[in-house]
C-alpha positions as CSV (number, residue, x, y, z in Angstrom):
1,M,29.7,265.6,64.1
2,D,25.6,266.0,63.0
3,N,24.6,267.1,66.8
4,E,26.7,268.2,69.0
5,Q,27.8,266.2,72.2
6,T,29.0,267.5,75.3
7,V,32.3,265.8,77.0
8,L,34.3,266.4,80.1
9,V,37.9,266.6,80.2
10,V,38.7,265.9,83.5
11,D,42.6,265.6,84.3
12,D,44.6,267.5,86.9
13,A,47.6,268.1,84.4
14,P,46.6,271.3,82.4
15,V,48.8,271.0,79.7
16,W,47.1,267.3,78.4
17,R,43.7,268.2,79.7
18,R,43.8,271.0,77.1
19,L,45.3,269.3,74.6
20,L,42.7,266.8,74.9
21,A,39.7,269.5,74.9
22,G,41.5,270.9,71.7
23,L,41.4,267.7,70.0
24,L,38.1,267.0,70.7
25,T,36.9,270.5,70.1
26,Q,38.3,270.0,66.2
27,W,35.9,266.8,65.9
28,G,32.9,268.6,66.9
29,Y,32.7,268.4,70.4
30,C,31.4,270.9,72.9
31,V,33.8,270.2,75.5
32,Y,34.2,271.3,79.4
33,Q,37.1,271.1,81.6
34,A,37.9,269.9,85.2
35,Q,41.3,269.3,87.1
36,D,39.7,266.8,89.3
37,G,36.6,264.7,90.3
38,E,35.0,267.1,93.0
39,A,35.4,270.3,89.8
40,A,33.6,267.6,87.8
41,L,30.6,266.3,90.0
42,T,29.6,270.1,90.4
43,L,30.2,270.6,86.5
44,L,27.9,267.4,85.8
45,A,25.2,268.4,87.6
46,A,24.9,272.3,86.1
47,H,25.2,270.8,82.8
48,P,23.4,268.3,80.2
49,I,26.9,266.5,80.2
50,N,26.8,262.9,79.5
51,L,30.0,261.6,78.4
52,V,33.1,262.2,80.9
53,L,37.0,261.4,79.6
54,S,38.9,261.3,82.8
55,D,42.4,260.6,84.2
56,W,42.9,257.9,86.9
57,E,45.7,258.9,88.8
58,M,44.5,262.6,90.3
59,P,44.7,264.4,93.7
60,V,41.4,265.3,95.9
61,M,38.8,262.1,94.1
62,D,40.7,259.7,92.0
63,G,39.1,258.6,88.3
64,V,37.6,255.2,90.0
65,T,36.5,257.4,93.1
66,L,34.8,259.9,90.5
67,C,32.9,256.8,88.6
68,R,31.5,255.6,92.0
69,A,30.2,258.8,92.8
70,I,28.7,259.8,89.4
71,R,26.6,256.2,89.4
72,E,25.5,256.9,92.8
73,Q,24.1,260.7,92.4
74,F,22.9,260.9,88.7
75,H,20.1,258.7,87.7
76,D,18.2,261.1,85.7
77,R,20.6,260.3,82.9
78,Y,23.5,257.8,81.8
79,I,26.7,259.2,81.5
80,Y,29.4,257.3,79.5
81,L,32.6,257.2,81.5
82,I,35.8,256.4,80.0
83,L,39.1,256.2,82.5
84,L,42.6,257.4,80.8
85,T,45.2,255.3,82.6
86,A,48.3,253.9,82.3
87,R,47.8,250.7,84.2
88,D,47.4,247.7,82.1
89,S,46.6,244.6,84.7
90,I,43.6,242.5,84.3
91,D,43.3,243.1,88.0
92,D,42.8,247.3,87.9
93,L,40.3,246.6,85.1
94,R,38.4,244.9,87.0
95,V,38.5,247.8,89.5
96,G,37.5,250.2,86.8
97,F,34.7,248.3,85.9
98,A,33.2,247.8,88.9
99,A,33.8,251.0,89.8
100,G,31.4,252.1,87.1
101,A,33.3,252.7,83.7
102,D,32.4,251.7,80.9
103,D,35.8,251.6,78.8
104,F,39.6,252.5,79.0
105,L,42.2,254.2,77.1
106,R,45.8,253.7,77.8
107,K,48.4,256.8,78.0
108,P,49.5,257.5,75.6
109,M,46.9,257.5,73.4
110,N,46.4,257.0,69.9
111,Q,43.8,260.2,68.3
112,I,42.5,256.6,65.9
113,E,41.6,254.9,68.8
114,L,40.6,258.0,70.7
115,Q,38.0,259.5,68.1
116,A,37.0,255.4,67.5
117,R,36.1,255.4,71.8
118,M,34.2,258.8,71.6
119,H,32.0,257.3,69.0
120,A,31.2,254.3,70.5
121,G,30.4,256.0,73.7
122,A,28.2,258.1,71.1
123,R,26.1,255.6,69.8
124,V,25.6,253.7,73.5
125,L,24.4,256.9,74.3
126,Q,22.2,256.9,71.7
127,L,21.0,253.8,72.1
128,E,19.9,255.0,76.1
129,M,18.2,258.0,74.6
130,T,16.4,256.0,72.5
131,L,15.5,253.4,74.9
132,A,14.4,256.0,77.7
133,A,12.2,257.4,74.9
134,R,10.3,254.3,74.4
135,N,10.4,253.7,78.2
136,A,8.9,256.9,78.1
137,R,5.8,256.0,76.0
138,L,5.4,252.6,78.0
139,S,5.0,254.6,80.7
140,D,2.6,256.9,79.4
141,A,0.8,253.9,77.5
142,L,0.7,252.0,81.2
143,K,-0.5,255.1,82.6
144,Q,-3.6,254.9,80.3
145,I,-4.2,251.7,80.6
146,E,-4.6,251.9,84.3
147,S,-6.8,255.0,84.0
148,D,-9.2,252.9,81.9
149,L,-9.0,250.2,83.9
150,Q,-9.9,252.3,86.9
151,A,-12.8,253.3,84.9
152,A,-14.0,250.0,84.3
153,A,-13.6,249.2,87.2
154,R,-15.8,251.7,88.4
155,L,-18.2,250.8,85.4
156,Q,-18.6,247.2,86.9
157,N,-18.7,248.4,90.5
158,S,-22.0,250.1,89.5
159,M,-23.3,247.2,88.6
160,L,-22.7,244.9,91.9
161,P,-25.9,245.6,94.2
162,P,-26.0,247.6,97.1
163,H,-25.1,246.1,100.8
164,A,-27.8,245.4,103.5
165,L,-30.4,244.3,100.5
166,R,-33.9,243.9,102.0
167,H,-37.2,242.7,100.5
168,R,-40.1,241.5,102.9
169,S,-38.6,239.5,105.2
170,W,-35.4,238.8,103.1
171,E,-32.1,240.1,103.5
172,A,-28.8,240.4,101.7
173,D,-25.6,241.2,101.6
174,W,-22.0,240.4,100.5
175,L,-18.1,240.4,100.3
176,F,-16.1,241.2,97.5
177,L,-12.5,241.0,97.0
178,P,-11.3,241.3,93.1
179,S,-8.1,240.2,92.2
180,A,-7.5,243.1,89.9
181,W,-8.8,246.3,88.6
182,V,-11.6,244.4,86.9
183,S,-13.3,240.6,88.3
184,G,-14.8,238.0,86.6
185,D,-16.9,237.7,89.2
186,V,-20.9,239.3,89.7
187,F,-23.9,238.4,91.7
188,N,-27.3,239.9,92.7
189,F,-30.1,239.9,94.9
190,F,-33.1,241.1,93.9
191,A,-37.1,240.8,93.9
192,L,-38.7,239.2,90.7
193,D,-42.2,240.1,91.7
194,N,-43.8,240.8,95.3
195,H,-44.1,237.4,96.4
196,T,-40.6,236.0,94.7
197,V,-36.8,236.8,95.1
198,A,-34.1,235.5,93.0
199,F,-30.5,235.4,93.4
200,Y,-27.0,234.8,91.5
201,S,-23.7,234.4,91.4
202,V,-21.3,234.2,88.5
203,D,-17.9,233.5,88.2
204,V,-16.2,234.0,84.1
205,S,-13.3,231.9,83.3
206,G,-10.0,233.7,83.0
207,H,-9.3,236.7,84.5
208,G,-9.0,240.6,83.5
209,V,-10.7,242.8,80.9
210,S,-12.0,239.7,79.0
211,A,-13.8,238.1,82.1
212,A,-14.8,241.7,83.0
213,M,-16.5,242.2,80.0
214,M,-18.3,238.8,80.0
215,S,-19.2,239.3,84.1
216,V,-21.2,242.2,82.4
217,A,-23.0,240.9,79.6
218,V,-23.7,237.9,82.1
219,A,-25.5,240.7,84.4
220,R,-26.7,242.2,81.4
221,Q,-29.0,239.2,80.7
222,F,-30.3,238.8,84.5
223,M,-31.7,242.7,84.1
224,H,-33.2,242.2,80.6
225,G,-34.3,239.2,81.3
226,R,-36.4,240.8,84.2
227,T,-37.6,244.4,82.8
228,V,-37.2,243.8,78.8
229,E,-37.6,240.3,77.6
230,R,-38.7,238.8,80.6
231,F,-37.5,235.5,80.0
232,L,-36.9,235.2,83.7
233,F,-40.6,234.9,84.0
234,D,-43.2,231.8,82.7
235,G,-46.2,233.7,82.0
236,D,-46.7,235.9,85.1
237,A,-44.8,232.8,87.2
238,A,-41.2,232.9,87.9
239,R,-39.5,230.7,85.3
240,A,-37.7,227.5,86.2
241,P,-34.0,228.4,87.3
242,G,-33.0,225.4,85.4
243,E,-34.8,226.6,81.9
244,V,-33.3,230.3,82.3
245,V,-30.0,228.4,82.6
246,H,-30.6,226.5,79.2
247,I,-31.8,229.9,77.6
248,L,-28.4,231.8,78.7
249,N,-26.4,228.6,77.5
250,Q,-27.9,228.6,74.0
251,R,-27.2,232.9,74.2
252,F,-23.5,232.7,74.6
253,C,-22.9,229.7,72.8
254,A,-24.5,231.3,69.8
255,E,-22.0,234.3,70.9
256,S,-18.6,232.9,71.3
257,D,-18.2,231.4,67.6
258,D,-14.4,230.0,67.9
259,V,-13.6,231.5,71.2
260,V,-13.9,229.2,74.7
261,S,-15.1,231.8,77.2
262,Y,-17.3,230.2,79.7
263,F,-18.7,230.7,83.2
264,T,-20.1,229.0,86.2
265,L,-23.3,229.9,88.1
266,V,-26.1,229.3,90.4
267,Y,-29.4,230.7,89.9
268,G,-32.4,230.5,92.3
269,V,-35.7,231.7,93.3
270,I,-37.0,231.6,96.8
271,D,-41.1,232.2,97.8
272,C,-41.3,235.1,99.8
273,V,-44.0,233.5,101.9
274,S,-43.6,229.8,101.9
275,G,-39.4,230.2,102.0
276,A,-39.3,227.1,99.5
277,G,-36.9,227.6,96.6
278,R,-35.1,226.0,93.5
279,L,-32.0,226.5,92.4
280,C,-29.8,225.7,89.5
281,Q,-25.8,224.8,89.8
282,A,-24.2,225.0,86.8
283,G,-20.5,224.7,87.4
284,H,-20.4,226.4,90.3
285,P,-19.3,225.7,94.2
286,T,-22.1,223.9,95.8
287,P,-24.2,226.4,97.6
288,F,-24.8,225.7,101.4
289,I,-27.4,226.5,104.1
290,V,-26.7,227.5,107.7
291,N,-29.4,227.3,110.3
292,R,-29.3,229.1,113.8
293,E,-27.7,226.2,115.8
294,G,-25.1,225.8,113.1
295,A,-26.1,222.9,111.4
296,L,-25.3,222.5,107.7
297,R,-26.9,221.0,104.5
298,E,-25.5,221.7,101.1
299,V,-27.9,222.6,98.4
300,G,-27.1,221.4,94.2
301,L,-26.8,218.6,91.9
302,G,-24.1,220.1,90.4
303,G,-24.0,220.5,86.4
304,P,-21.7,221.5,83.9
305,P,-20.5,225.3,83.4
306,V,-22.6,228.1,80.7
307,G,-21.0,228.5,77.9
308,L,-19.3,225.3,76.6
309,F,-21.8,223.5,74.4
310,S,-25.3,224.2,73.1
311,D,-27.0,220.5,73.8
312,L,-26.5,220.5,77.5
313,S,-29.0,220.7,80.0
314,W,-29.2,221.4,83.6
315,E,-31.8,220.4,86.6
316,D,-33.4,222.5,90.1
317,T,-32.8,221.4,93.3
318,A,-35.8,222.0,96.0
319,F,-34.8,223.8,99.4
320,E,-36.2,225.5,102.0
321,L,-35.0,228.2,103.9
322,H,-36.4,229.0,107.3
323,Q,-36.4,231.4,109.5
324,G,-32.9,232.4,111.2
325,E,-31.0,230.3,108.3
326,R,-28.6,231.9,105.9
327,L,-27.9,230.6,102.2
328,F,-24.2,230.9,101.3
329,L,-23.3,231.3,97.4
330,Y,-19.4,231.6,96.8
331,S,-17.1,232.0,94.1
332,D,-14.1,229.1,94.1
333,G,-11.4,232.0,94.8
334,I,-12.1,231.4,98.4
335,S,-11.9,227.5,98.2
336,E,-8.6,227.7,96.4
337,C,-7.2,230.7,98.2
338,E,-3.8,229.1,98.9
339,S,-1.7,229.7,102.1
340,A,2.1,231.0,102.0
341,S,3.0,227.3,101.3
342,G,0.7,226.3,98.9
343,E,-2.6,224.9,100.9
344,M,-6.0,225.5,99.8
345,F,-8.4,227.1,102.2
346,G,-10.8,224.8,101.2
347,A,-14.7,224.3,100.7
348,E,-14.8,222.8,104.0
349,R,-12.6,225.1,106.1
350,L,-15.1,227.8,104.8
351,K,-18.2,226.0,105.9
352,Q,-17.0,225.4,109.7
353,Y,-16.2,229.0,109.8
354,M,-19.6,230.2,108.6
355,A,-21.4,227.3,110.9
356,A,-19.1,228.5,114.1
357,Q,-20.7,232.5,113.3
358,T,-24.7,231.7,113.3
359,G,-24.9,234.9,115.4
360,Q,-22.7,237.4,114.0
361,A,-24.6,240.1,111.9
362,L,-23.4,239.9,108.1
363,P,-21.4,243.1,108.2
364,A,-18.9,242.0,111.0
365,L,-19.0,238.6,109.6
366,F,-17.7,239.4,106.4
367,A,-15.0,242.1,108.0
368,A,-13.9,239.0,110.1
369,F,-13.9,236.5,107.3
370,A,-11.7,238.8,105.2
371,Q,-9.1,239.3,107.9
372,R,-9.4,235.4,108.3
373,L,-8.7,235.2,104.2
374,E,-6.0,237.9,104.5
375,A,-4.3,235.9,107.7
376,W,-4.8,232.8,105.7
377,Q,-2.6,234.2,102.8
378,A,0.0,235.9,104.7
379,S,4.0,235.5,104.6
380,E,7.0,236.9,105.8
381,E,8.8,236.2,102.1
382,I,6.5,237.7,99.9
383,D,4.3,240.0,99.4
384,R,0.7,238.0,98.6
385,V,-2.1,239.2,96.7
386,V,-5.8,237.3,96.1
387,A,-4.6,235.4,93.0
388,D,-8.6,235.0,92.4
389,D,-11.6,237.2,92.4
390,I,-13.5,236.4,96.0
391,S,-17.2,237.1,96.1
392,L,-19.8,236.0,98.8
393,L,-23.5,236.3,98.8
394,V,-25.2,235.4,102.0
395,I,-29.5,235.3,101.8
396,Q,-31.0,235.4,105.0
397,R,-34.6,235.2,106.4
398,V,-35.2,237.2,109.1
399,R,-38.9,235.8,110.4
400,D,-41.3,234.2,108.9
401,N,-44.5,236.6,110.1
402,E,-44.8,239.1,107.3
403,D,-48.0,240.7,108.0
404,N,-46.4,244.0,108.9
405,D,-43.5,243.8,106.3
406,E,-43.0,246.5,103.5
407,N,-42.5,245.7,100.3
């Protein structure tokens, strides 16, 4: 043989055991011997043996019991088991296979048949080793992918805004529950200038790395749009949200070529002094406002997603945010969150929940709502995970009088 194969011969009859061992040694095998099953287990634990030729009828531990013990104890390598027996009934064969035997040889045996069965076992072991090597490479590749995804997730998280955002008399905070390492959701609340704040909530179609890369690209557009290219401005004033969405649509349609990739978006601006705002809704769930008494009103005109067709247009919706009111922007991961029975959480259930929590501070509100969603998904039968990215951005006006506000 080109590569020496180790084999263990197990038989309580010394003459028969030595005869087999001598024959296998002549064929190039490295042979170990054991007089019963217990001695065989000791040898298997001490040596890298992966082919066993065992008699069925033995004292202390017979061949069938040995097969069961080997399958229970040795998981680091595959051991090919051949049982030697004078039994020939179907029931006996069924018992042997159930115990973990791979093959059978009838006693007395023919040398040619023995050699053929040994070669067959060697081929199976070679296939097992090849499969193990491929699985090891796949495992290494998976670890590398997971490491890369963790790095991508850290990069993406670094682009999320800090919690408890504040500008003059305006505050914002958020809840974010990604469905995987990386997410297609991105959002922000920022000052355009001393008198205007802006906000956006984005949900890229699809999941995983491609959606995350596009969400980062969208976030970069907004960052460049207020610092480098300044397309978020029309002169010194804030550009109308619908015009900003149109600019983004032109850019992403031009970059997508034949790949269909799009995202939903809400982008808006608010005057810090008056509380008057405008927003553009592009395929995103409709934002809503809740006042201190729990009354609710929706803000938005719908509109198509961004990145599908270059000749689309959008309109703005005007609104006003008064002291104590909260503006909610959310992704459809919330409304489409499914219970164990397949029922969706729904936008109305979200609105009712938020309308009933007007006096709760935002950090406590988010923690309680995250538990609410977890309870909604809970199932005793399966471990459920977040099926889609969940993001919720809340903007609130804490007071009207800005005389003592810090910029």
